[in-house]
C-alpha positions in Angstrom: -47.0 -7.0 -9.1 -43.5 -6.7 -10.5 -40.8 -5.2 -8.4 -38.7 -2.5 -10.0 -35.2 -3.5 -11.2 -32.4 -1.2 -10.5 -29.0 -0.9 -12.0 -25.8 -0.4 -10.1 -24.4 3.1 -10.3 -20.8 1.8 -10.6 -20.8 -1.5 -12.5 -24.1 -0.8 -14.5 -25.3 -4.4 -13.9 -28.8 -5.2 -12.6 -29.4 -5.4 -8.8 -31.3 -8.6 -8.4 -32.4 -8.5 -4.7 -32.8 -5.9 -2.1 -30.1 -7.5 -0.1 -27.6 -6.4 -2.6 -28.9 -2.9 -2.7 -27.5 0.1 -0.9 -28.9 3.5 -1.3 -26.1 5.9 -0.7 -26.8 8.7 1.7 -25.3 12.1 2.0 -24.0 13.7 5.2 -27.3 15.5 5.7 -29.0 12.1 6.0 -31.0 12.7 2.8 -31.3 9.8 0.4 -29.4 10.1 -2.8 -30.5 8.3 -5.9 -27.4 6.2 -6.3 -28.3 2.5 -6.0 -25.2 0.3 -5.6 -24.3 -3.4 -5.1 -22.8 -4.0 -1.6 -19.7 -5.4 -3.2 -19.3 -2.4 -5.5 -19.8 -0.2 -2.5 -17.3 -2.0 -0.3 -14.7 -1.9 -3.2 -15.1 1.8 -3.6 -14.8 2.4 0.1 -11.6 0.3 0.2 -10.3 2.3 -2.8 -11.0 5.6 -1.2 -9.0 4.5 1.9 -6.1 3.4 -0.3 -6.2 6.8 -2.2 -6.2 8.6 1.2 -3.1 6.6 2.3 -1.4 7.4 -1.0 -2.1 11.1 -0.6 -0.7 11.1 2.9 2.5 9.4 1.7 2.8 12.0 -1.1 2.3 14.8 1.4 5.1 13.4 3.6 7.5 13.0 0.7 7.1 16.5 -0.6 6.4 18.3 2.7 3.2 19.9 1.4 -0.2 20.2 3.1 -2.5 20.2 0.1 -2.2 18.3 -3.2 -3.4 20.3 -6.2 -6.6 18.9 -7.8 -4.9 18.6 -11.2 -2.6 16.1 -9.7 -5.4 13.9 -8.5 -6.4 13.5 -12.2 -2.9 12.2 -13.0 -3.1 9.7 -10.1 -6.4 8.5 -11.3 -5.1 8.1 -14.8 -2.2 5.9 -13.5 -4.8 4.0 -11.5 -7.0 3.4 -14.5 -4.2 2.8 -17.0 -4.6 6.0 -19.0 -1.7 8.2 -20.0 -3.2 11.6 -20.6 0.1 13.4 -20.6 0.9 12.1 -24.0 -2.8 11.9 -25.0 -2.5 8.2 -25.5 -4.3 5.4 -23.8 -1.5 2.8 -23.2 -3.5 0.0 -21.6 -6.8 -0.7 -20.1 -5.2 -2.3 -17.0 -4.1 0.2 -14.3 -2.4 -0.1 -11.0 -3.9 -0.2 -7.5 -3.3 2.8 -5.3 -1.7 0.5 -2.8 0.9 -0.4 -5.4 1.4 3.2 -6.5 2.0 4.1 -2.8 4.5 1.2 -2.4 6.3 2.4 -5.5 6.5 6.0 -4.1 8.0 4.6 -0.9 10.5 2.4 -2.8 11.6 5.3 -5.0 11.7 7.9 -2.2 15.5 8.3 -2.3 15.4 9.0 -6.1 12.6 11.4 -5.8 14.2 13.2 -2.8 17.5 13.5 -4.6 16.0 15.4 -7.5 13.7 17.7 -5.6 16.2 20.6 -5.0 16.9 20.8 -8.7 13.2 21.4 -9.7 11.3 24.7 -9.1 7.6 24.7 -8.3 5.6 22.1 -6.3 3.5 21.0 -9.2 6.7 20.3 -11.3 8.2 18.4 -8.4 5.0 16.3 -8.1 4.9 15.6 -11.9 8.6 14.7 -11.9 8.0 12.3 -9.0 5.0 10.7 -10.7 7.1 10.3 -13.8 9.7 8.4 -11.7 7.0 6.2 -10.3 5.4 5.7 -13.7 8.7 4.5 -15.1 9.6 2.1 -12.3 6.2 0.7 -11.4 6.5 -2.2 -13.8 9.9 -3.2 -12.2 8.1 -3.1 -8.8 5.4 -5.3 -10.0 7.8 -7.9 -11.3 9.8 -7.7 -8.1 6.6 -8.4 -6.1 5.7 -11.3 -8.2 9.1 -12.8 -7.9 8.9 -12.3 -4.1 5.5 -14.0 -3.9 6.8 -16.9 -6.0 9.8 -17.4 -3.6 7.4 -17.3 -0.6 5.3 -20.1 -2.3 8.4 -22.2 -3.0 9.6 -21.8 0.6 6.2 -22.8 2.0 6.1 -25.8 -0.3 9.6 -26.8 0.8 8.7 -26.3 4.5 5.5 -28.4 4.0 7.6 -31.2 2.5 10.0 -31.1 5.4 7.1 -31.4 7.9 5.7 -34.3 5.9 8.9 -36.1 6.0 9.4 -35.5 9.7 5.9 -36.7 10.4 6.3 -39.8 8.3 9.6 -40.6 10.1 7.8 -40.2 13.4 5.1 -42.5 12.4 7.6 -45.2 11.3 9.2 -44.9 14.8 5.9 -45.3 16.5 5.0 -48.3 14.4 8.3 -50.0 15.4 7.6 -49.4 19.1 4.2 -50.9 18.8 5.4 -54.2 17.4 6.3 -55.7 20.7 6.1 -59.5 21.0 2.8 -60.7 22.4 2.7 -62.0 26.0 2.7 -65.8 26.4 -0.7 -65.9 28.1 -2.5 -64.8 25.0 
């Protein structure tokens, strides 16, 4: 008898074994028909946590309690690489929520400076998102440069450690080359 093959709800690939299968459950404890790879499920959960963190950061910046649902769509478009404001799809590669949050924190002074000049909370949110959208590529380049510098520093530190170790080994070898006793 052949077992039934399921497709992952998120990635649409086949689920090969039962170990990879998670049947999503609702809060009521009832089974829902979503069948998901464990890796896809873990990725989605991680993404939800990153989105929650981003939302909390935005709430702190704008001193609001609730973000309008229309703004979530714009955040998701930035995450997915869509630009629905101009009805143009710029790229297929988006930015992670964590990076968007980092850009909001980095551009906080610029956003805070312009808030008194803009009326309406949704207009303020949109203007802040426009600032983030314009500067996120610069932040990506800055982070890449920072990571490259860290790798270079680690490489230099490793080279210094290797030279110190090799010098110590040379010293140890000199100490071990004592003349043999006469009785041997």
